[in-house]
ROFI-696042 format. One record per residue (C-alpha): x, y, z. Coordinates in Angstrom, 2 decimals, always signed. Layout:
BEGIN
PASE        X        Y        Z
PASE        X        Y        Z
...
***
This chain:
BEGIN
PASE        X        Y        Z
PASE   -18.94   +11.75   -18.21
PASE   -15.27   +12.75   -18.13
PASE   -16.29   +16.41   -18.26
PASE   -18.65   +15.97   -15.30
PASE   -16.02   +14.17   -13.23
PASE   -13.43   +16.79   -14.07
PASE   -15.78   +19.60   -13.02
PASE   -16.68   +17.67    -9.84
PASE   -13.02   +17.37    -8.80
PASE   -12.34   +21.03    -9.60
PASE   -15.35   +21.98    -7.49
PASE   -14.39   +19.94    -4.39
PASE   -10.60   +20.45    -4.56
PASE    -9.40   +22.35    -1.51
PASE    -6.80   +22.09    +1.22
PASE    -9.37   +20.34    +3.44
PASE   -10.16   +17.78    +0.74
PASE    -6.45   +17.24    +0.12
PASE    -5.88   +16.66    +3.85
PASE    -8.75   +14.15    +3.93
PASE    -7.30   +12.32    +0.91
PASE    -3.83   +12.17    +2.51
PASE    -5.27   +10.88    +5.80
PASE    -7.14    +8.14    +3.93
PASE    -4.08    +7.28    +1.81
PASE    -1.27    +7.05    +4.37
PASE    -2.39    +3.92    +6.29
PASE    -2.27    +1.76    +3.16
PASE    +1.43    +1.98    +2.29
PASE    +2.48    +2.65    +5.91
PASE    +0.65    -0.25    +7.53
PASE    -1.91    -2.27    +5.54
PASE    +0.25    -3.39    +2.61
PASE    +3.41    -3.60    +4.68
PASE    +1.67    -5.99    +7.08
PASE    +0.17    -8.03    +4.23
PASE    +3.55    -8.40    +2.52
PASE    +5.23    -9.47    +5.78
PASE    +2.57   -12.16    +6.32
PASE    +2.92   -13.42    +2.74
PASE    +6.72   -13.55    +3.00
PASE    +6.58   -15.33    +6.36
PASE    +4.25   -17.99    +4.99
PASE    +6.45   -18.40    +1.90
PASE    +9.53   -18.73    +4.10
PASE   +11.40   -16.09    +2.12
PASE   +10.87   -12.55    +0.79
PASE    +8.87   -12.69    -2.42
PASE    +6.81    -9.51    -2.33
PASE    +3.59    -8.73    -4.14
PASE    +3.11    -8.95    -7.89
PASE    +1.49    -5.49    -7.84
PASE    +4.81    -3.72    -7.31
PASE    +6.70    -5.33   -10.18
PASE    +7.46    -3.61   -13.46
PASE    +8.58    -5.07   -16.77
PASE    +8.22    -8.72   -15.81
PASE    +7.39   -11.78   -17.85
PASE    +4.43   -14.09   -17.21
PASE    +6.68   -16.97   -16.08
PASE    +7.93   -14.85   -13.20
PASE    +4.35   -14.23   -12.05
PASE    +3.56   -17.95   -12.12
PASE    +6.75   -18.71   -10.17
PASE    +5.78   -16.12    -7.54
PASE    +2.24   -17.52    -7.27
PASE    +3.69   -20.99    -6.68
PASE    +6.20   -19.69    -4.11
PASE    +3.53   -18.02    -1.97
PASE    +2.21   -21.41    -0.90
PASE    -1.46   -22.17    -0.24
PASE    -1.82   -19.96    +2.84
PASE    +0.15   -17.11    +1.26
PASE    -2.01   -17.28    -1.87
PASE    -5.17   -17.18    +0.27
PASE    -3.95   -14.16    +2.25
PASE    -2.81   -12.34    -0.90
PASE    -6.15   -12.99    -2.65
PASE    -8.01   -11.74    +0.42
PASE    -5.86    -8.58    +0.45
PASE    -6.53    -8.02    -3.26
PASE   -10.28    -8.39    -2.72
PASE   -10.42    -6.05    +0.29
PASE    -7.66    -3.49    +0.87
PASE    -6.53    -3.43    -2.76
PASE   -10.04    -2.63    -3.93
PASE   -10.25    +0.39    -1.64
PASE    -6.68    +1.60    -2.23
PASE    -7.04    +2.45    -5.96
PASE   -10.16    +4.48    -5.20
PASE    -8.32    +6.38    -2.45
PASE    -5.12    +7.14    -4.36
PASE    -7.15    +8.08    -7.43
PASE    -9.12   +10.53    -5.31
PASE    -5.84   +11.93    -3.91
PASE    -4.25   +12.39    -7.34
PASE    -7.43   +13.88    -8.82
PASE    -7.51   +16.45    -6.00
PASE    -3.80   +17.29    -6.38
PASE    -4.10   +17.74   -10.15
PASE    -7.30   +19.77    -9.71
PASE    -5.56   +22.13    -7.30
PASE    -2.53   +22.48    -9.58
PASE    -4.37   +22.97   -12.87
PASE    -7.50   +24.83   -11.75
PASE    -8.20   +28.01   -13.70
PASE    -5.47   +27.32   -16.24
PASE    -6.19   +29.04   -19.54
PASE    -4.39   +26.44   -21.65
PASE    -6.84   +23.91   -23.10
PASE    -4.85   +20.65   -22.99
PASE    -4.93   +20.69   -19.21
PASE    -8.64   +21.19   -18.59
PASE    -9.37   +17.50   -17.94
PASE    -5.93   +16.41   -16.79
PASE    -7.36   +16.02   -13.29
PASE    -9.19   +12.81   -14.26
PASE    -6.14   +11.06   -15.74
PASE    -5.63    +9.12   -12.46
PASE    -8.81    +7.20   -13.32
PASE    -6.65    +5.38   -15.89
PASE    -4.29    +4.22   -13.16
PASE    -7.23    +2.95   -11.13
PASE    -8.72    +1.11   -14.10
PASE    -5.47    -0.68   -14.94
PASE    -4.83    -1.42   -11.25
PASE    -8.25    -3.04   -10.83
PASE    -7.74    -5.11   -13.99
PASE    -4.32    -6.16   -12.69
PASE    -5.88    -7.11    -9.34
PASE    -8.51    -9.23   -11.09
PASE    -5.77   -11.11   -12.94
PASE    -3.77   -11.62    -9.75
PASE    -6.79   -12.97    -7.87
PASE    -7.57   -15.31   -10.77
PASE    -3.99   -16.63   -10.80
PASE    -3.94   -17.05    -7.01
PASE    -7.31   -18.81    -6.90
PASE    -6.76   -21.13    -9.88
PASE    -3.24   -22.27    -9.00
PASE    -1.79   -24.69   -10.16
PASE    -3.95   -24.49   -13.29
PASE    -3.02   -20.84   -13.87
PASE    -3.36   -19.43   -17.35
PASE    -0.39   -18.10   -19.31
PASE    -2.78   -15.72   -21.07
PASE    -4.00   -14.24   -17.78
PASE    -0.41   -13.98   -16.54
PASE    +0.46   -12.09   -19.75
PASE    -2.54    -9.79   -19.32
PASE    -1.50    -9.18   -15.73
PASE    +1.92    -8.07   -16.93
PASE    +0.37    -5.74   -19.53
PASE    -2.02    -4.17   -16.99
PASE    +0.78    -3.71   -14.46
PASE    +2.98    -1.96   -17.02
PASE    +0.09    +0.24   -18.18
PASE    -0.68    +1.11   -14.54
PASE    +2.92    +2.20   -13.93
PASE    +3.10    +4.01   -17.28
PASE    +0.04    +6.14   -16.54
PASE    +1.36    +6.65   -12.99
PASE    +4.57    +8.13   -14.40
PASE    +2.56   +10.49   -16.62
PASE    +0.49   +11.60   -13.61
PASE    +3.62   +12.09   -11.51
PASE    +5.16   +14.10   -14.35
PASE    +2.06   +16.29   -14.48
PASE    +2.18   +16.84   -10.72
PASE    +5.84   +17.91   -10.96
PASE    +5.08   +20.12   -13.97
PASE    +2.11   +21.67   -12.14
PASE    +4.23   +22.31    -9.04
PASE    +6.96   +23.90   -11.17
PASE    +4.37   +26.13   -12.88
PASE    +2.97   +27.12    -9.49
PASE    +6.43   +27.98    -8.16
PASE    +7.47   +29.96   -11.22
PASE    +4.12   +31.76   -11.23
PASE    +4.50   +32.63    -7.53
PASE    +8.02   +33.93    -8.11
PASE    +6.85   +36.03   -11.06
PASE    +4.03   +37.53    -8.99
PASE    +6.48   +38.36    -6.19
PASE    +8.89   +39.98    -8.67
PASE    +6.03   +42.08   -10.10
PASE    +5.18   +43.40    -6.61
PASE    +8.77   +44.37    -5.89
***
């Protein structure tokens, strides 16, 4: 299955597909999540922010945040997790898969053949994190320490894989630039 997905992304990766992915991606951080966070913070009466953006936190902090959102804030956050934050991982995964496909297409070195599907790991951990967050929001005050711990693990795994993907994008860009410069030097 991974091979088929990898080939699919290599096949559809183009500047047009990249533009489509960027157009789909931009509204989420620029408007959708910004608006959701402002509403949650207003209802809480102070800036708390979403759990999704934390790194390296302990389960007690999550439970304190869930309590601080208040009933209306928890309802809005859960709704956002079950709507916009279900679509967002699919969209950013598509974007990263296209970027990596464009950067690593036709590379002769074997370890990078399926690197373009690595963003699926981010999406998987993000969706698991979202499920934990919704559970904690919906079951408050009887929230589970185990689920809060799992949420922390999934969040950290999501950010860890994200850093690997970002590193690969930077590496791929550097390889593209050095390859372009070498080709220009050969022509001169």
